[in-house]
C-alpha positions as CSV (number, residue, x, y, z in Angstrom):
1,X,0.0,0.0,0.0
2,X,1.3,3.6,-0.7
3,X,2.5,5.3,2.5
4,X,0.2,8.3,3.1
5,X,3.2,10.5,4.0
6,X,5.5,9.5,1.1
7,X,6.3,12.4,-1.1
8,X,4.3,14.8,1.1
9,X,5.9,18.2,1.9
10,X,5.8,18.4,5.7
11,X,6.9,21.5,7.7
12,X,7.9,20.7,11.3
13,X,7.6,23.7,13.6
14,X,9.4,23.3,16.9
15,X,8.8,25.7,19.8
16,X,10.4,26.1,23.3
17,X,9.6,23.0,25.4
18,X,11.9,20.3,26.6
19,X,9.8,17.9,24.6
20,X,11.6,19.4,21.5
21,X,14.3,16.8,22.1
22,X,11.9,14.1,20.8
23,X,11.5,15.8,17.4
24,X,14.8,14.6,15.7
25,X,13.3,11.1,16.0
26,X,10.1,12.2,14.3
27,X,12.0,14.1,11.5
28,X,14.2,11.0,10.9
29,X,11.1,8.7,10.7
30,X,9.4,11.1,8.2
31,X,12.4,11.2,5.9
32,X,12.7,7.4,6.1
33,X,9.1,7.1,5.0
34,X,9.8,9.3,1.9
35,X,8.4,12.6,3.1
36,X,10.0,16.0,2.2
37,X,10.8,17.7,5.5
38,X,11.7,21.3,6.4
39,X,12.1,22.5,10.0
40,X,11.5,25.8,11.7
41,X,12.9,26.5,15.2
42,X,11.9,29.2,17.6
43,X,14.8,30.9,19.5
44,X,13.8,29.0,22.6
45,X,13.7,25.7,20.8
46,X,17.1,26.3,19.3
47,X,18.5,26.2,22.8
48,X,17.1,22.7,23.3
49,X,17.6,20.9,20.0
50,X,20.4,21.3,17.5
51,X,19.7,23.0,14.2
52,X,22.7,21.2,12.4
53,X,21.3,17.9,13.6
54,X,17.8,18.6,12.3
55,X,19.3,19.9,9.0
56,X,21.3,16.6,8.6
57,X,18.2,14.5,9.5
58,X,15.8,16.4,7.2
59,X,18.3,16.9,4.4
60,X,17.2,20.5,4.3
61,X,18.3,23.8,5.8
62,X,16.7,24.7,9.1
63,X,14.9,28.0,9.3
64,X,15.5,30.3,12.3
65,X,14.1,33.7,13.2
66,X,17.2,35.5,11.8
67,X,16.4,34.0,8.4
68,X,13.0,35.6,8.0
69,X,14.1,38.7,6.2
70,X,16.9,38.5,3.7
71,X,17.7,41.1,1.1
72,X,19.0,38.3,-1.2
73,X,15.6,36.6,-1.3
74,X,12.7,37.9,-3.5
75,X,10.0,36.6,-1.1
76,X,9.6,36.6,2.7
77,X,10.6,33.2,4.1
78,X,7.4,32.8,6.2
79,X,5.3,33.1,3.1
80,X,7.5,30.7,1.1
81,X,7.4,28.1,3.9
82,X,3.7,28.6,4.5
83,X,2.9,27.9,0.8
84,X,5.4,25.1,0.4
85,X,3.9,23.0,3.2
86,X,1.2,20.4,2.5
87,X,1.1,19.4,6.1
88,X,2.4,21.2,9.2
89,X,3.5,19.4,12.4
90,X,3.7,21.9,15.3
91,X,5.4,20.0,18.1
92,X,5.9,20.8,20.8
93,X,3.4,23.6,21.0
94,X,4.4,25.7,24.0
95,X,2.2,28.1,26.0
96,X,3.9,31.1,24.3
97,X,3.5,29.8,20.8
98,X,-0.1,28.9,21.5
99,X,-0.9,32.4,22.8
100,X,0.8,34.0,19.7
101,X,-1.2,31.9,17.3
102,X,-4.6,32.3,19.0
103,X,-4.2,36.0,19.3
104,X,-2.9,36.5,15.7
105,X,0.6,37.7,16.6
106,X,3.3,37.4,13.9
107,X,6.3,38.5,15.8
108,X,8.5,35.5,15.0
109,X,9.1,33.3,12.0
110,X,7.1,30.3,13.2
111,X,4.2,32.6,14.4
112,X,4.1,34.2,11.0
113,X,4.1,30.8,9.2
114,X,1.2,29.7,11.3
115,X,-0.8,32.8,10.4
116,X,0.0,32.5,6.7
117,X,-0.3,28.7,6.0
118,X,-3.5,27.2,4.6
119,X,-2.2,23.6,5.1
120,X,-3.7,21.3,7.8
121,X,-1.8,21.7,11.1
122,X,-1.3,19.0,13.7
123,X,-0.6,20.8,17.0
124,X,0.8,18.8,19.9
125,X,0.9,20.7,23.2
126,X,3.5,20.3,25.9
127,X,4.2,22.2,29.1
128,X,4.3,22.0,32.9
129,X,1.1,20.8,34.5
130,X,0.4,24.1,36.3
131,X,0.9,26.0,33.1
132,X,-1.4,23.6,31.2
133,X,-4.1,24.0,33.8
134,X,-3.8,27.8,34.1
135,X,-6.9,29.8,33.0
136,X,-5.1,31.7,30.3
137,X,-3.7,28.5,28.6
138,X,-7.1,26.8,29.0
139,X,-8.8,29.7,27.2
140,X,-6.3,29.7,24.4
141,X,-6.5,25.9,24.0
142,X,-10.3,26.1,23.9
143,X,-10.1,28.8,21.2
144,X,-7.8,26.7,19.1
145,X,-10.4,23.9,18.9
146,X,-12.4,26.2,16.6
147,X,-9.6,26.9,14.1
148,X,-10.2,25.4,10.7
149,X,-7.6,23.0,9.3
150,X,-6.2,22.4,12.8
151,X,-6.0,19.1,14.6
152,X,-5.2,19.8,18.3
153,X,-3.5,17.0,20.2
154,X,-3.6,17.6,23.9
155,X,-0.9,16.4,26.3
156,X,-1.0,13.2,28.3
157,X,-0.3,12.7,32.0
158,X,3.0,11.3,33.3
159,X,6.3,12.3,34.8
160,X,7.5,15.6,33.3
161,X,11.0,16.9,32.9
162,X,10.4,19.3,35.8
163,X,9.7,16.2,38.0
164,X,6.0,17.1,38.2
165,X,3.6,14.2,37.9
166,X,0.5,15.2,35.9
167,X,-0.8,16.4,32.5
168,X,1.6,18.1,30.2
169,X,3.6,15.4,28.3
170,X,3.7,15.8,24.6
171,X,2.5,12.8,22.5
172,X,5.2,10.3,21.9
173,X,6.8,10.2,18.4
174,X,4.8,7.1,17.4
175,X,1.6,8.9,18.3
176,X,2.6,12.0,16.4
177,X,3.3,9.9,13.3
178,X,0.0,8.1,13.6
179,X,-1.9,11.4,13.9
180,X,0.0,12.7,10.8
181,X,-1.1,9.5,8.9
182,X,-4.7,10.2,9.9
183,X,-4.4,13.9,8.9
184,X,-3.1,12.8,5.5
185,X,-5.8,10.2,5.0
186,X,-8.8,11.9,6.5
187,X,-8.0,15.6,7.2
188,X,-8.7,17.7,10.2
189,X,-12.5,17.3,10.3
190,X,-13.8,16.4,13.7
191,X,-17.1,14.9,12.7
192,X,-17.2,12.5,15.7
193,X,-17.2,15.4,18.2
194,X,-19.7,14.9,21.0
195,X,-19.9,11.1,20.3
196,X,-18.8,8.4,22.8
197,X,-17.4,5.3,21.1
198,X,-16.9,2.0,22.8
199,X,-14.3,-0.2,21.0
200,X,-13.1,-3.7,21.8
201,X,-9.7,-5.0,20.5
202,X,-7.3,-7.8,20.8
203,X,-7.7,-11.4,21.8
204,X,-9.3,-13.0,24.9
205,X,-7.6,-15.9,26.8
206,X,-9.5,-18.7,28.3
207,X,-7.3,-20.5,30.8
208,X,-7.0,-24.2,31.2
209,X,-4.5,-23.7,34.0
210,X,-2.1,-20.9,34.9
211,X,0.3,-21.9,32.2
212,X,-2.1,-22.8,29.3
213,X,-4.9,-21.0,27.5
214,X,-7.1,-21.0,24.4
215,X,-6.6,-17.9,22.5
216,X,-5.9,-16.6,18.9
217,X,-3.2,-14.5,17.2
218,X,-5.0,-11.2,17.2
219,X,-2.6,-8.3,17.9
220,X,-5.4,-5.7,18.5
221,X,-4.1,-3.5,15.7
222,X,-7.4,-3.0,13.9
223,X,-9.4,-2.1,17.0
224,X,-6.7,0.2,18.4
225,X,-6.4,2.1,15.1
226,X,-10.2,2.3,14.9
227,X,-10.2,3.8,18.4
228,X,-7.5,6.3,17.6
229,X,-9.1,7.3,14.3
230,X,-12.3,8.1,16.2
231,X,-10.4,10.1,18.8
232,X,-8.7,12.2,16.2
233,X,-12.1,12.8,14.6
234,X,-13.3,14.2,18.0
235,X,-14.9,11.2,19.7
236,X,-14.4,10.3,23.4
237,X,-13.3,6.6,23.2
238,X,-13.3,3.8,25.7
239,X,-11.1,0.9,24.6
240,X,-11.7,-2.5,26.2
241,X,-8.8,-4.7,25.1
242,X,-7.1,-8.0,25.7
243,X,-3.4,-8.5,25.5
244,X,-2.1,-6.2,22.7
245,X,0.9,-6.3,20.4
246,X,1.0,-2.6,19.3
247,X,3.1,0.4,20.2
248,X,2.0,1.6,23.6
249,X,2.0,5.2,22.3
250,X,-1.0,4.2,20.2
251,X,-3.0,4.0,23.4
252,X,-2.5,7.7,24.3
253,X,-5.7,9.7,24.7
254,X,-7.9,6.6,25.0
255,X,-9.7,5.5,28.1
256,X,-8.3,2.0,28.3
257,X,-9.8,-1.0,30.1
258,X,-7.6,-4.1,30.0
259,X,-9.2,-7.5,30.3
260,X,-8.1,-11.1,29.7
261,X,-11.1,-13.5,29.6
262,X,-14.4,-13.4,27.8
263,X,-16.2,-13.1,31.2
264,X,-14.2,-10.0,32.0
265,X,-15.0,-8.5,28.6
266,X,-18.6,-9.3,29.1
267,X,-18.7,-7.4,32.4
268,X,-16.9,-4.4,31.0
269,X,-19.3,-4.2,28.2
270,X,-22.2,-4.3,30.6
271,X,-20.7,-1.4,32.5
272,X,-19.8,0.8,29.5
273,X,-22.6,0.1,27.0
274,X,-25.2,2.5,28.5
275,X,-23.1,5.6,27.9
276,X,-21.9,4.8,24.4
277,X,-23.5,6.3,21.3
278,X,-21.8,3.7,19.2
279,X,-19.9,0.4,19.7
280,X,-17.3,-1.3,17.5
281,X,-16.7,-5.0,18.5
282,X,-13.3,-5.6,16.9
283,X,-12.0,-8.0,19.6
284,X,-11.3,-11.6,18.7
285,X,-13.2,-13.4,21.4
286,X,-12.4,-17.0,22.1
287,X,-15.4,-19.2,21.3
288,X,-15.0,-21.7,24.1
289,X,-13.6,-22.0,27.6
290,X,-12.6,-25.0,29.7
291,X,-15.5,-26.4,31.8
292,X,-13.2,-27.0,34.7
293,X,-10.2,-24.6,34.7
294,X,-7.4,-25.6,37.1
295,X,-6.0,-23.4,39.9
296,X,-2.5,-25.0,39.6
297,X,-0.4,-25.9,36.7
298,X,-1.3,-29.4,35.4
299,X,1.4,-32.1,34.9
300,X,1.8,-32.9,31.2
301,X,0.4,-36.4,31.8
302,X,-2.9,-34.9,33.1
303,X,-3.5,-32.6,30.2
304,X,-5.5,-35.0,28.1
305,X,-7.9,-35.8,30.9
306,X,-8.3,-32.1,31.7
307,X,-9.1,-31.2,28.1
308,X,-11.5,-34.2,27.8
309,X,-13.4,-32.8,30.8
310,X,-15.2,-30.6,28.3
311,X,-15.6,-27.0,27.1
312,X,-18.3,-24.4,27.4
313,X,-19.4,-21.9,24.8
314,X,-18.5,-18.3,25.5
315,X,-21.7,-16.2,25.3
316,X,-22.2,-14.3,22.0
317,X,-21.3,-10.9,23.3
318,X,-22.2,-9.1,20.1
319,X,-25.7,-10.5,20.2
320,X,-26.0,-9.5,23.9
321,X,-25.0,-5.9,23.0
322,X,-27.7,-5.8,20.3
323,X,-30.3,-7.2,22.7
324,X,-29.6,-4.6,25.4
325,X,-28.7,-1.5,23.5
326,X,-30.3,1.8,24.5
327,X,-32.2,4.0,22.1
328,X,-30.1,5.5,19.4
329,X,-27.0,3.3,19.8
330,X,-25.3,1.9,16.7
331,X,-23.3,-1.3,16.7
332,X,-20.5,-2.4,14.3
333,X,-19.5,-6.0,14.4
334,X,-16.4,-7.8,13.0
335,X,-16.2,-11.2,11.5
336,X,-12.9,-13.0,10.7
337,X,-13.5,-15.3,7.7
338,X,-11.5,-17.7,5.6
339,X,-12.1,-19.3,2.3
340,X,-15.2,-18.0,0.5
341,X,-16.2,-15.8,3.4
342,X,-18.9,-13.6,2.0
343,X,-21.9,-15.9,2.2
344,X,-21.1,-17.0,5.8
345,X,-20.7,-13.4,6.7
346,X,-24.1,-12.6,5.3
347,X,-25.6,-15.3,7.5
348,X,-23.7,-14.1,10.5
349,X,-24.9,-10.5,9.9
350,X,-28.5,-11.6,9.7
351,X,-28.1,-13.7,12.9
352,X,-26.3,-11.0,15.0
353,X,-28.6,-8.1,14.4
354,X,-26.0,-5.4,14.4
355,X,-26.2,-2.3,12.2
356,X,-23.0,-3.0,10.2
357,X,-20.7,-6.0,10.0
358,X,-17.1,-5.9,8.6
359,X,-16.1,-9.3,7.4
360,X,-12.4,-9.6,6.6
361,X,-10.4,-12.6,5.3
362,X,-7.6,-13.9,7.6
363,X,-6.1,-16.5,5.1
364,X,-4.9,-14.1,2.4
365,X,-1.7,-12.0,2.1
366,X,-1.9,-8.6,3.6
367,X,-5.0,-9.1,5.7
368,X,-6.1,-10.6,9.0
369,X,-4.3,-11.0,12.3
370,X,-1.1,-9.1,12.7
371,X,-1.1,-7.5,9.2
372,X,-0.6,-3.8,8.7
373,X,-3.2,-3.8,5.9
374,X,-6.8,-5.2,5.6
375,X,-9.6,-5.7,3.2
376,X,-13.1,-7.2,3.2
377,X,-16.8,-6.6,2.9
378,X,-18.9,-4.1,4.8
379,X,-22.5,-5.4,5.2
380,X,-25.3,-3.1,6.1
381,X,-29.0,-2.4,6.0
382,X,-31.0,-3.4,3.0
383,X,-28.7,-6.1,1.7
384,X,-25.9,-3.5,1.4
385,X,-22.5,-5.0,0.6
386,X,-19.6,-2.7,0.1
387,X,-16.3,-4.2,-0.9
388,X,-13.4,-2.5,0.9
389,X,-10.2,-2.7,-1.2
390,X,-6.9,-3.5,0.3
391,X,-5.7,-0.6,2.4
392,X,-3.8,0.2,5.6
393,X,-5.8,-0.7,8.7
394,X,-5.9,3.0,9.6
395,X,-7.5,3.8,6.2
396,X,-10.0,0.9,6.7
397,X,-10.8,2.3,10.2
398,X,-11.7,5.7,8.7
399,X,-14.0,4.1,6.1
400,X,-15.7,2.1,8.9
401,X,-16.2,5.2,11.0
402,X,-17.6,7.2,8.1
403,X,-20.1,4.4,7.4
404,X,-21.1,4.1,11.0
405,X,-21.6,7.8,11.4
406,X,-23.6,8.0,8.2
407,X,-26.3,5.7,9.7
408,X,-27.2,8.4,12.2
409,X,-28.8,7.5,15.6
410,X,-30.9,4.3,15.6
411,X,-34.6,5.1,15.7
């Protein structure tokens, strides 16, 4: 699949926060993915990260405040950069740069670029907790939410460089790259604002004894990317997940609820379903569990007898959600299929009663468990069947979210 950032002209604006030290990693990753990158440093940022290092990593000269006006150039640098950029990454966004931008001040190169650019901007805030929580910053951040072409990325909580524990940490490089991918694929539109999405992801494990379980090779990638795509489009997202094999940075900004067994997943869904406006059941739930799980590890010689003791079906959690949903709630189901999977998927869709069902093959190249790409069929009301061509799982996630939102609240 084509990389959504390959060949794109990306301007990286770096302002004065200690989180600036993470940006060389981001710049390097963007160049490795084929993007054209140019960097702008504020004077404060230039004290924290090396302009020569960024120039080497980006393969382009770094722009500083002193470069803005040059009698040897026919055009102002801030206009040239603003028009060159297809995407802008503003990270970290400090309190000072936020105030300049919101209040329309153009007293620095980066501030002038932000006022002049018409490109989408991903703005990732970072600052001390007390600064982040101050009334002035809160007002400015609230004002930024209304800016067109801007995707604001609030900080997460954690240990800050000032030894404060609290909100203020800039998104990790992997989270910034994921948000840039989303910006390139979907744009800045926050059409899920005001919605509360409940997503399940990853496998469940049904334990025979403390050392052995029935599970599957799901990594949780599809569900996590669906959750992040919805968050970036404005939704509040609860993610209920089994053991995951994704970058931990992909969980930033989500309300995570880790579980292991189908029974634990069932209880979490009961707790969280009433508040959700929509649900996406992307978890790969084990179909059966041991009838008599053992408290201690079984000797190898006893395994056959323990397995012969029988298995119980795990309840159909998707059908339970459909049966107990409140008014207006929409539900998207997932079905992993092999072979000629479309007809079995149609039967499953009719049986489950959900609003949409995404059926994806797990026995072909570039699809299914662990793959970075996916494809399949999206089944919906009125015998609707939309074929989703092979694409990145993030691109598939955006297609599913658009289809789910287009249904509107259930009557």
